[in-house]
C-alpha positions, 0 to 999 in steps of 0.5 A: 687138233693141230695143237695135240699133234704138236704136243704128241711130237714133243713127247715122242721126241722127249722119249727118244731123246731120253733113251738115246742119252741113256745109251750114250752114257751107259754104252760101256755096260750095254751090248753093242746092239740088240742082236748081241743080247741073248738069253744064254746070259744068266744075268739077263731077265725077260724085262731087262732083255727088252729094256736093253734092246730098246735102249740099244736100238735107240742108241744105234739108230738115233744118238745123243744129238737129239738133245739139241733139237729137242730143247729148241723145239720145246722152246718154240712150242712153249712161246710160239707153236702152242698159240697157233693153229697152222697145219704147216707147223706140224712139219717144222719138227721134220725140218729141225731134225733134218737140219741138226742131223746133217749138222752133227754128221758134218761137225761131230759124228760120234754123237750119231748112232753107228747105224745112222752114221753108216747110212748117211756115209754110204748114201750121201756126199759131203756137198749134199749134206751141206745143202740139206743142212742149209736148206733145212735151217732156212725152211725151218726159220721160214716156217716158224717166223713166216712174214717176219723172216721174209722181211729180215731176208729182204732187209739183209739183201738190201744191206748187202746190195748197198754195202759197196756204195756205202764203202765208196761213200766212206772213202769219198768222205775221207778224201774230202776231209783230207782235202779240207784239212790241206785247204785249212792249213793253207789258209792258216799259213796265209793268215799267219803270213799276213800278220807276221810280215808287218811285225817282221818289217818293224822289228828289222827297223828297230834292230838294224844290227840283226839284218845286215842286208835288205832288199832295196824296196825294203830299205826304201820303205824303212826310211819312211815314218810309220804311225803304227804303235810300237809292239813290244812283244812278238807274241802280241798283236793289236786289234783296233776297234775301228776297221783298218783298210785292206789296202793299208795292210796289203801296202805294208806287206808289199813294202810300200806302207803309207805314211799315216794310218788312221787308227782308233784312239782306243785299242785292245791288246790280245795274244794268240791264245786270247784270240782263239778264245774270242773266235769261239769260247771254251767248249764243254764236254756236253755229250757226256753231260747229257748222256744217260738222262733218258730211258725210263723203265718200261712197265710193259711191252706190246707183242706184234700180232700174228699172221692170222690178224692180218689175214682176217683184215685182208679177207674182210677188205676183199669181201667188201670189194667183191660186194661192189663188183670191184676187181682187186686183191691185197698183194702185200702188207707194210707193217708199222707201229701204229698203222698197217698199210695194206697194198691193194692192186686193182684190176684192169679198167678199175678207177681209183675213185671207186675205192676212195668213195668206199672209204666208209664202207671199208671202215664199216667192214673193219668194225668202224676203224678209221682207215685212210686211203693213200694214193698215189704211193711213190714207187708203187702202182698199188693203193695204200689202205692204212688200218689202225693196229690194235693194240698200237706199239708205243714209240719212246724217244730214247729208243729213237735217239739211240738209232743210227739215223739220229746219232750219225745225222749230219744235219745242223739241227736234227729233230727225232720226230718218231717213226713213219707209218712203216716203222722207219726212224723219222729224223728231220733237220730244222735248219733246212725247213727252215720254220715249222707250223704245228696244229692239233686239238686237245689230246692229239699229242701236240704238247708231247711233240713240242717236248720231243722236239726240244729234248732232241735239240737239247741232246744234240746242241750245247748252249754254245751252239744253240740259243732258245726263246720260249714263248708260253702264253698258257704258262704251264707247258714250257715251265719245265725248261725255265732253268736251261742255259740255252735261254736268251731270256726267261720263258715268256708268258704274257703277250706284251713281252712276247711281242717285245721278244719277237721284236728283239729277234728281228733286230738280232736278225738284222744284226746278224745280216750285217755281220754276214755281209761284212764277212762275205758269207751267205749263211751262219754255217759258212760264217762259223767255219770261216771264223775259225781261220779269221785274221785280226783284221777280219775280226776288227771289221765285225767287232762294232756289231758285238757288245760283249766280245770278251765273254761271248766271243765272235761265234754265232749260235743258232737261235730257235724260237718256240711259240706255244699256243699262237692263237692267244698271241695273234688275237690280242691287241698286239696281234698285228705286231706279232704277225708282222714280226713273225712274217719278217722272221719267217721270210728272212731269218733262215740265213741268219740261223734263226728258226721258228716253231709255232704251235696252235690249238685252233687252226682257224683262218683268223689264226693261221692267215694266208701270210703266215702259211706262205712263209711256213713251208713245213707244217705238221697237223695232229688230229683235228675236229673237221676237214675244214681245219685240216684244209687250213693247216695242210691245204688238204683233208685227212688230218680229221681221220688221224688217231690222236696221241701223236699220230700226225701228218707231216707236210713239207712242200708238196709231200705229205707223210704220216708219222707217229711222234715219240713219247718222252716222259716228264720225269725224263725231261726233269732229269735232263733239265736238272743236269743242264741246270748245272751249267750257268744260265747266261741270258743275253744282256742286249735282250734283257735290256731291250725287254726291260726298256719296253723295246727301246735301247737305253742311252747312257746319259753320261756318254760323250755328246749325249746332251746334243741333238743332231740334225738327223735326229731332230728331223726323224723326231719331227717326222715321227711326231707328225705321223703320230699326230696324224694317227691320233686325229684319224682315229680320234683316240690317243694312247701310247699302246695305239701309237706303239702298234701303229708306228711300230715303236717302243713304249717309251717313245710312244709315251713321250709323243703323247706327252708332247701332244698334251703340251701342244694342246693336241690331246687332253690330260690323262683321265685315269682308265678313260682314254684321253680326249682329242682336242684338235681337229684335222682342219685346225692342225693342217 
């Protein structure tokens, strides 16, 4: 019935619009109005008289302005009104005509009929016409769009309310940057001053004819003999491989240089341009390289449900509550892409526990939809009932990456996870987590989330700023990234190599801590910032911790370690060693810029131990099979009621948020990796050497003194051999892999210890695949 009324309104408006346009275009050949037309004119017939009368009447009291509201009303009817059955939609045409009538009267009155224009001019004022125009437009938009229009008004009001604060923040940031520039300039001037003064003093000594008058202190110091090598070019400086004491440098600047400085016999001569290159290698135009790699064509789009869809859910929830005599009503609906949150306001004296026990009953009232009760909701007194939307709205990664939240993110390692339950973009910082634990069953979206995470990091960070170690025991999920220039080593696929890779990461962490300690900073960001204004003396102090400074420079990138299917590693023979190294990294690696991401399909207690959970404050759970698995990963239930396909619970600290992961297509990943593969793949030489040698650093046999064994080394070897013999006698088993696990040593050293035991009669010879016999006993050995 409502649809027929709307259709009648549309046809009536169409007919009046046609008559008004005919009068507007043929006004010169028609009479001014129908009162002037008479039968005295011989050219006027009976039919032409009435037709001209109707046309003149329409032009006099309506006008050509009706064309614009007719077109707009026709479009709204075709795409919106024809699919509804609301009585209020029959009044939308009145509001639309009122809005355009007043707007035409203000903007261009000749489009109005003379009679209509006269009526408006005599009975309304300009201020009243403006008020009617604005009010009619707002009322029409509200009647057409309803809840979505209200949401847009609320969001606009919030933006206007936050505008002054945003402007104030912009000016504050500008002042902060200006102060930082001035501070950097002062530090740069100070470093240049400290470098140039010693050169100036020595140059004045070698050229006495240039400086005729010197201060007395400088004259006295010039008479002393300095053992610093002579610099032949003023634009060159010498950086020794060993550290020069700061007292010596300060004494030389003050004019009281010591008579002897102990420098290394080998030094490297570099100019200022090369010094800048060592501080940070030449960067590439990385943003333009990765631009346009994402964004596949979408085959379809999902339309948002009508208001009737939400009204039906509200009615069913309230009816179910009335059946159990619970006083409450739905006050608001928070719409999201995958779930809609219905805010339930309880009456006085109603306990929240009465609602939580009715979860299954409410789910049954909604045709078995898996609902989730959310309480408490921060900033609200109501209870949230999350109901899955049908159909759900897809979330694509390229759309999330193009948002303002991700593009303007100031975090060190931003990750575009997706959207939260209310449709807001959800971007987190991996560097502040600092490690992440992910769990979920097959088909829950865990693997897609790992791809989303990696693509987010690759889009934002170049190989100079971030390196990766990818461990994939399934050999399939991370194979797409094998050609990335960000990798420190090839993608690891076996448990033994994975154990060595994590062991190298621990050594890399210790190396970075030594560098940070020498530089006097607390984290990686502070180190890289301070490195920009570092002096040669500062660089020489940390040069001993670098192996290939000429090629890689002193800049330290972030190191992200991704372990997929952690259960396959922790349940192998090397599981204890893997767990030990991961716990060491999780406990200390944050300041060194090393971050872990561990994913598993089996969130059981034998895989995710208490020691691992305590070191991973950030955890993500996709859909799991039982509430026990949900407690294992989140220490709370709820993950068993998720929807799958990217639906997750994100827990950081004590807060848990429901988030929907974005989807990235495999073709998009291939396009991104193909572009990045144009850069040189430069594996870390130290990491590759560590893996090839089974966890032992290779020693150059021709190095000076390599044939000598120091007293400390012999003591360490004796103690290690004694510990190895004790392990063998205790477990009555001898193998290199067992010693490697028990003593935390590399394979080469463990094999040497086994051979030494065989030579001394502790164990028997090798017997193929069978273990060696233990010949000695604990009593005889003691």
